C-alpha positions in Angstrom: 0.0 0.0 0.0 1.5 3.3 -1.1 2.9 5.3 1.8 1.0 8.4 2.9 2.4 11.6 4.5 2.1 11.9 8.2 1.0 15.0 10.1 3.8 17.4 11.0 5.1 17.4 14.6 4.5 21.1 15.6 7.1 21.1 18.3 10.3 19.2 19.2 13.8 19.7 17.8 15.8 18.8 14.7 19.0 17.0 15.8 21.7 15.5 13.6 20.8 11.8 13.2 24.4 10.5 13.1 23.2 7.2 11.8 25.7 7.0 9.0 28.3 5.0 10.9 26.0 2.0 11.5 23.1 2.4 9.1 24.7 0.2 6.4 26.3 -2.3 8.7 24.5 -5.7 8.6 23.4 -7.4 11.9 25.8 -9.8 13.3 25.7 -12.2 16.3 28.0 -11.3 19.2 29.6 -14.3 21.0 28.2 -14.5 24.5 30.7 -13.8 27.4 31.9 -16.3 29.9 29.6 -14.9 32.6 26.2 -13.2 32.2 24.3 -11.3 34.9 20.6 -11.3 34.2 18.5 -8.7 36.0 15.2 -9.8 37.5 13.7 -6.5 36.6 14.0 -5.6 32.9 10.6 -4.1 32.6 8.1 -1.7 34.2 6.4 -3.4 37.1 7.4 -5.7 40.0 10.7 -7.6 39.8 10.4 -11.2 38.7 10.9 -14.0 41.3 13.9 -16.3 40.7 13.0 -20.0 40.2 16.7 -21.2 40.1 19.3 -21.3 42.8 23.1 -21.4 43.1 24.5 -24.6 41.5 21.6 -25.2 39.2 22.3 -26.2 35.6 20.3 -24.2 33.1 19.6 -24.2 29.4 19.5 -21.3 27.0 15.8 -20.3 26.9 15.0 -21.8 30.3 12.8 -19.8 32.7 14.9 -18.5 35.5 12.6 -15.8 37.1 8.9 -15.8 37.0 6.6 -12.8 36.8 5.3 -11.7 40.2 2.3 -9.7 39.2 0.0 -8.6 36.4 2.4 -5.9 35.4 5.4 -8.2 35.2 7.5 -10.3 32.8 9.2 -13.7 32.8 13.0 -13.8 32.5 14.9 -16.5 30.6 18.5 -17.6 30.6 20.4 -16.3 27.6 23.1 -19.1 27.8 23.4 -22.6 29.1 25.6 -23.2 32.1 25.6 -23.1 35.9 24.0 -20.6 38.2 26.8 -19.0 40.2 24.4 -17.2 42.5 21.8 -14.4 42.9 23.5 -11.2 43.7 22.8 -7.5 44.2 24.4 -5.6 41.3 24.2 -2.1 40.0 21.9 -1.0 37.2 22.9 1.7 34.8 20.9 4.3 36.8 23.0 3.5 39.9 20.3 1.6 41.8 20.7 -2.1 42.8 18.7 -5.0 41.8 18.9 -8.8 42.0 20.9 -10.4 39.2 21.1 -14.1 38.4 24.7 -14.7 37.5 25.4 -17.7 35.2 28.7 -19.3 34.1 28.4 -19.9 30.4 29.4 -23.4 29.4 29.4 -22.3 25.7 27.5 -25.5 24.7 24.3 -23.4 24.1 22.0 -26.3 25.0 18.6 -24.9 24.3 15.1 -25.1 25.7 12.1 -23.9 23.7 8.5 -23.2 24.6 5.8 -25.7 23.8 4.3 -25.3 20.3 1.0 -23.4 20.3 -2.2 -25.4 19.7 -3.8 -22.5 17.6 -3.4 -18.9 16.7 -6.5 -17.5 18.4 -6.1 -14.0 19.9 -6.2 -15.2 23.5 -3.6 -17.9 22.7 -1.3 -15.3 21.1 -1.6 -13.0 24.1 -0.8 -15.8 26.5 2.3 -16.8 24.5 3.5 -13.2 24.4 3.2 -13.1 28.2 4.8 -16.5 28.6 7.8 -15.5 26.5 8.5 -12.5 28.6 8.1 -9.9 25.8 8.1 -6.3 26.8 8.2 -3.0 24.8 11.7 -3.0 23.4 11.8 0.6 22.2 11.3 2.3 25.5 10.6 1.6 29.1 9.8 -2.1 28.8 6.1 -2.2 29.5 4.8 -5.8 29.4 3.5 -6.3 25.8 0.6 -8.6 26.7 -0.8 -5.9 29.0 -0.9 -3.4 26.2 -2.6 -6.0 24.0 -5.4 -6.3 26.6 -6.8 -2.7 26.7 -9.8 -1.9 28.8 -11.3 0.2 26.1 -12.0 -0.8 22.5 -9.2 0.0 20.0 -9.3 0.0 16.2 -5.7 0.8 15.2 -2.3 -0.8 15.7 0.4 1.8 15.3 3.9 0.3 14.6 6.6 2.6 15.9 9.3 2.4 13.2 10.4 6.1 13.5 13.6 5.3 15.4 14.1 9.0 15.9 16.9 8.7 18.4 20.2 9.8 16.8 22.8 7.1 16.2 20.4 4.1 16.6 19.9 1.9 13.6 18.9 -1.5 15.1 15.2 -1.2 14.2 16.2 0.0 10.7 18.4 -3.1 10.1 15.6 -5.4 11.3 13.2 -3.8 8.9 15.4 -4.3 5.8 17.1 -7.5 6.8 14.2 -9.3 8.5 11.3 -7.8 6.6 9.2 -10.9 6.4 9.8 -11.8 10.1 8.9 -8.3 11.3 5.8 -8.4 9.0 4.8 -11.7 10.5 5.2 -10.3 14.0 3.1 -7.2 13.1 0.3 -9.4 11.8 0.4 -11.5 14.9 0.2 -8.4 17.1 -2.8 -7.2 15.1 -4.5 -10.6 15.4 -3.9 -10.6 19.2 -5.8 -7.3 19.3 -8.7 -8.3 17.1 -10.0 -6.5 14.0 -7.7 -3.5 13.8 -6.1 -1.3 11.1 -2.3 -1.4 10.9 -0.4 1.9 10.5 3.4 1.9 10.4 5.2 5.2 11.0 8.6 5.4 9.4 10.7 8.6 9.1 11.6 9.8 5.6 15.4 9.3 6.3 14.7 5.5 6.0 13.6 5.2 2.3 14.6 1.5 2.1 12.4 0.6 5.0 9.5 2.6 3.5 9.9 0.7 0.2 10.2 -2.6 2.0 6.8 -2.3 3.8 4.6 -0.3 1.4 4.4 -3.4 -0.8 2.1 -5.1 1.7 -1.7 -4.4 1.2 -2.6 -4.8 4.9 -0.2 -2.3 6.2 -0.5 1.5 5.6 3.0 3.0 5.8 3.0 6.6 7.1 6.0 8.6 5.9 7.0 10.9 8.7 9.1 14.1 8.5 12.3 13.7 10.4 11.8 15.3 13.7 12.4 14.6 17.4 10.7 13.1 19.4 8.6 11.6 16.5 8.8 8.2 18.2 7.0 9.3 21.3 3.7 7.3 21.6 1.4 10.3 21.8 3.1 12.2 19.0 3.4 9.2 16.7 -0.3 8.5 17.2 -1.1 12.1 16.2 1.3 12.1 13.2 -0.2 8.8 11.9 -3.9 9.2 12.7 -4.6 12.8 13.6 -5.9 11.7 17.0 -4.8 13.3 20.2 -4.3 11.3 23.4 -5.9 13.3 26.2 -3.5 14.5 29.0 -3.3 11.8 31.7 -4.8 9.1 29.4 -3.3 6.1 27.5 -3.1 5.5 23.7 -6.0 3.1 24.1 -8.2 6.0 25.1 -7.6 7.3 21.5 -8.4 3.9 20.1 -4.8 2.9 19.5 -2.1 0.5 20.6 1.6 1.3 19.8 4.2 -1.4 19.4 7.8 -1.2 18.4 9.6 -3.0 15.5 11.9 -5.0 17.7 8.9 -6.1 19.8 7.1 -7.3 16.6 10.2 -9.3 15.8 10.3 -10.8 19.3 6.6 -11.8 18.9 7.4 -13.5 15.6 10.1 -15.6 17.3 7.9 -16.4 20.3 5.0 -17.6 18.2 6.6 -19.1 15.1 9.9 -20.4 16.6 8.7 -21.0 20.2 11.6 -18.9 21.4 11.3 -16.7 24.5 13.0 -13.3 24.7 16.6 -13.5 25.8 18.5 -11.6 23.2 18.0 -8.5 21.0 19.6 -6.3 18.3 21.4 -3.2 19.6 23.4 -0.5 17.9 27.0 0.2 19.0 28.2 3.5 17.6 29.6 6.9 18.2 32.8 8.5 17.0 34.6 6.9 19.9 33.7 3.4 18.6 36.3 1.9 16.3 34.0 -0.6 14.6 30.3 0.5 14.8 28.0 -2.4 14.6 24.4 -3.7 14.9 24.8 -6.7 17.2 22.5 -9.5 18.4 23.4 -9.4 22.1 22.4 -11.8 24.9 20.6 -10.3 27.9 23.0 -10.0 30.8 26.0 -9.3 28.6 28.4 -6.8 30.3 28.8 -3.6 28.4 32.5 -4.1 28.9 32.4 -7.1 26.6 30.5 -5.1 23.9 33.2 -2.4 24.2 35.9 -5.0 23.7 34.1 -6.5 20.7 33.7 -3.2 18.9 36.8 -1.3 20.1 37.0 2.1 21.7 39.3 5.0 21.0 41.4 6.4 23.8 39.8 9.8 23.4 36.3 8.6 24.2 35.1 10.4 27.3 31.5 9.4 27.6 29.4 6.2 27.4 25.7 6.3 26.8 23.2 3.4 27.1 20.6 3.9 24.4 20.4 7.1 22.3 21.9 10.4 23.3 18.6 12.2 23.9 17.0 9.8 26.3 19.7 7.4 27.1 21.5 7.7 30.5 25.2 8.5 30.6 27.0 5.6 32.2 29.3 6.0 35.2 30.9 2.7 34.2 30.6 0.1 31.5 30.7 -2.6 34.1 26.9 -3.0 33.9 24.7 -5.4 31.9 22.3 -5.4 29.0 18.6 -6.0 29.3 15.6 -6.6 27.1 15.3 -2.8 26.5 19.0 -2.2 25.6 18.8 -0.6 22.2 22.2 1.0 21.9 25.7 1.7 23.4 27.4 4.9 22.4 31.0 5.8 22.9 31.4 9.5 22.4 34.3 11.8 21.8 34.6 15.3 23.3 33.2 16.9 20.2 30.0 14.9 20.5 29.3 16.0 24.0 28.8 19.4 25.7 31.0 19.8 28.8 29.9 23.4 29.3 29.1 24.3 32.9 25.5 25.4 33.4 24.7 29.1 34.0 21.6 30.8 35.4 18.4 30.6 33.4 17.9 33.8 31.2 14.2 33.2 30.8 14.5 33.0 27.0 11.6 30.5 26.8 13.3 28.3 24.2 12.7 25.2 26.3 8.9 26.0 26.3 8.9 26.6 22.6 10.2 23.2 21.8 8.5 21.1 24.5 6.3 18.6 22.7 4.0 18.3 25.7 3.6 22.1 26.0 5.2 22.3 29.5 7.3 25.0 31.1 10.6 23.2 31.8 12.3 26.3 33.2 9.5 26.7 35.8 9.7 23.0 36.8 13.5 23.4 37.1 13.1 26.5 39.3 10.7 24.8 41.7 12.8 21.6 41.7 16.0 23.6 42.7 14.0 25.2 45.5 12.7 21.9 46.7 9.1 22.8 45.9 8.1 19.7 44.1 4.5 20.2 44.9 4.6 23.6 43.0 6.3 21.9 40.0 3.4 19.5 39.9 0.7 22.1 40.4 2.0 24.7 37.9 4.5 23.0 35.7 2.6 19.8 34.8 5.8 17.8 35.6 4.0 14.4 35.5 3.3 14.9 31.8 7.0 15.1 30.9 8.1 12.3 28.5 11.8 12.9 29.3 12.6 13.5 25.6 15.5 15.9 26.4 14.4 18.5 23.8 14.5 21.3 26.5 18.0 20.5 27.6 19.1 20.3 23.9 18.2 23.9 23.1 18.9 25.5 26.5 21.5 28.3 25.9 22.4 28.3 29.6 23.2 24.5 29.4 21.0 23.7 32.3 20.3 20.0 33.0 16.6 20.4 32.6 15.8 16.8 31.8 17.7 15.6 34.9 16.0 18.2 37.0 12.6 17.2 35.9 13.4 13.5 36.4 14.5 14.3 40.0 11.3 16.1 40.6 9.2 13.2 39.4 11.2 10.8 41.6 10.7 13.0 44.6 7.0 13.2 44.0 6.8 9.4 43.6 8.6 9.0 46.9 6.3 11.4 48.7 3.3 9.4 47.6 4.9 6.0 48.4 5.7 5.1 44.8 9.4 5.4 44.9 12.4 3.9 46.7 
């Protein structure tokens, strides 16, 4: 079906995409390290409960931690070997979680899920839940929960924008694994019921647009390159013209949004009986000697990825994910998860080391905020410790943490981090944080 033009994103920013280093690099499989450390919380929701213990022998694809609530996800071993223990280790954000540490025997003895008896919607949703599939383009919300909306939906929107600079993992999946991604998209649509399929792809990916506009059951929406085009609410508007009300979910606008990598994982779970324990991620940045798109096992140390791709001595910053929303890493001695989409090694010229100065009230942050917030006001109240005022007057809870405000700020203020701090403090005050 011939691609149609999407609606223009009225706000946001235009950032250099810096995808040229990895865009034409085919996907390759990275050898698993000798030891993996697999987090019991790779998703939004409660941590999963370990079902293995020290000394247990495990297979690749074996359940090692079971979901512990409706908003939860199963966790599977990414290698075969011996469980060394369950330990507290650091996440990228500096918090600690339980990790199941496994000594890889490099035999890759594999365990698969039982074949499905049918392809009915309820059966598909159950398989997606069983396989531990979560949203692989963002925060890791359990996919089966999104496929069970409480309000009727009529549209499945596939997020193929990949608007984060540097990242090309979804793009490579679209052009190398077109039929598999297509199968996953159709399975997602079937799990939802009778829905229309829209696929939003930015215009800087013409090969991906050409690959999918040949299919009659998918309407490709060609999107102007803008950031954050991949944000759920803005993607829905650009593809359908519908607006998701403040404080509401995409389902309230009749839509469910799923990512390209998630669709591929669904294909593997249904057609190959394979649970989610590995994914494609982009390794890039000018500090990376050999930029790649790698299939990486969950629980792989970022140190091992760095050694695989090589790093220049001048690299001064590591980022997990993309540069706009991905956190800077204090150390590469942390581990990949289901949501690890990228690993950037950046040179000084790719970063901004300028010290922040006082806000000059220029209003640029408000001009670009795609959620129509006042980032400078939220920052002011946060610095004063008045988180309640930031919530009352700044609309802080509606922030999507896209980083557009910090990107344009001439005073180089850490607006995104300030807003994240405010949201965390508000969650703590209401018993939702730790």
